[in-house]
N, C-alpha and C positions, 0 to 999 in steps of 0.2 A: 578226453572226449565229451565235455561239454563247450572244447575251444577255450579253454582259460589256460592258454599257454604260458604264460608269465608266472601263474600261481602254481602251475604242474612244475616247470622248470624250478622253481623257487623249492620247491620240496622234495626234488629230485637232488639237488643240489646239497640242501642240507641233509638229506640221506646219506649222500656219499659221502659228506665232510665226516659225518659221526662214524661212519660203516670205515672208513681209510684212519681215522685216530682210533678206534678199537681194533681191527683187522689186520691193518697197513696197507700198503699199495696193489698187493698182487692177490687179494684173496676173492674168491668166486663170489661171494655176496656182493661184489662191487660191480656185477654184471647187470644186476636188476636197475641200479641208478644210473648208470652209464648207457644201458640201452634205451630206458626212459628220455636219458637228456638227448639222446639221439633222434630219437623219434618227434620230440619237441621240436627239435631243430629241424628236422626234415618236413614235418608237416608247415612250420614256419618259411619255410624256403631258405632257411639259414644251412646250407651245405656243407660249407668249410666248417662250420663248429659242428655240424652232426658227423661229419667225415672222421672228426677229429676223437669225437664218444665214441662212436662205433670200432674206430681201429684199436683205440685203445682196449676195449671189450674183448674185442678178437684177438689181441695181442695176451692179453691175461687168460681166456681158454684155451690159448696156443699153450701157452706155460706151464699150464695146471694139465695140459690134456684131457680137458672133461669134455661128457656129452651131454652136458645139463642144455636143456632146451634154451636158456637162454643166449648159449654161447650161438647157437643157430638162428636165433633173433638177430645177434648182432652181425653176424655174416649176412643175413639176408639185408638188415638194414644199408651195412656198408656196400651192398651189391648195388641198391636204389641210389645210393650218393654217388658211385663211380661210374654209373650205366651210360651217363651221356658222354665221358671221356675216355672211357675205358672198357668197352661192350667185352672184351675177352676177360678181364680180370670178374668184371661183374657176374658173366656166366661162372667162371670157375666157384666163386663164392658161393654161388646158389649152389653148383653142385654138392659144395662140402658144406653147406647148411643141410641138403638133403641127408648126407651121410651122417650128419650127426643126427638126425632126427632120426633115422632107423637105428644107429647105435642105441638111441634112449629110447625107443618105442617098436620097434623093428620096423618091416618094410611097408607096415599097413598103418605105421601111426599117420593119424588125420592131419597132421600139420603139415604133412609132405606135400601133400594136395593140391594146395594154392601156389607151393616154391615151385613144384613141377609145371603147373602152369605158365607161369614167370619164367622158369629156365628153357621153355617149348618158345615163348613169346621171342624172348632175345636170340634162341638160336634161329627163328625168321627172320630177325633183323638182320643177323649177321650172315643171311643165304645158307645155313647150314640146315638142311629141308630134310638129311637124315637123322642129324640129333633133334630137330623138331619133332619129328615124326614119334621118335621113340618116348619122348618128353611124354608130350601130349595120348600117346597111346597107354601109355602107362597109367593116366589119370582115369582115361576113360575104361581101362581093364580091370580096376579097381572097383566093386559094387559093393564093399564091403563098409564104406564111409557112411557119416553121417548125414541126417536129412539137410545139415547147412552147408554141405557141399556142391548143392543143387548148381550155384552160380558160377563157382570154378569148374564144374563139369560141363556146365554150358558156354561157358566162355572154352575150354580146352575143343571141345566139339567144334566149334564157328572154325576155331585156327583150323584143326585138324581138316576138317572137309574144306576149308578153303586149296590148304595145299596138295587135295585130294583132285580136287576140280582142277587144278592145275596142270597136274598130271595124268589127266585123262582118268581118272577113276571114279566116273559119275556113282556106279551104283553101289561103291563103299561110301561114298561122300554122302548120298541120300539116306544111307542108313544110321546116320548120323543125326538125323533131322530130331528124333525122338529126345534123345539127350542134349540136342541145342535147345529145345524148350523147354526142357527139365529145368528149373532154376531160372529160368529166363527172368531178368530183371528190368528189361526195356531200355533203358537210358541210352546208353553208347550201342548196344547191340540191336536194336530194332531194324537197322538197314542191312546187317549181316543177315540177322535171321531171314529177312524179305528177301533178299539175293537168294539164300541158299533154298528157299521153298521155290522161288522163281525157276533156279536150276535144276530142281526135282521134279518140277509139274509136268504132267504126262503129255 
């Protein structure tokens, strides 16, 4: 979290070695250091090494048939590793991650929200408008989440409003303005929010 990636990677490798020595090569506990190493690699732009760590974690999760949240995190991490080369696999991995989160904490599991937003974005990129709308509408239909989900809801609202405007559904798109403003973080969304407000101006 502080950007000390080498130190983090060293800690995860030591943890992994200790766990392998004690538990063997295919224990559930290995998911934590493997996912940690994958995240460190991805943050550093070392996609190949990150992919290898996440794939190993996914393989262990599959072998054990677990519904542990760390397995879902491995699926999400692997999706981010492969999205540039295989968007279909990335979309499949995200759908599997959501299924794991559902099995772990039910359909209202708060961990699902940002993954569903990402699934919607990838569906948009793949020009699968129906799937994109389903994912994004799922996010916005869930009003039970924590306040920390505001940025994800804002992102979902902006993505969905764009699809609705393209389909000529202006009234429905404009009804999303409140959600788009909720949890708005500024950064990359300023232009998009301004465009939606302009489209919805009287």
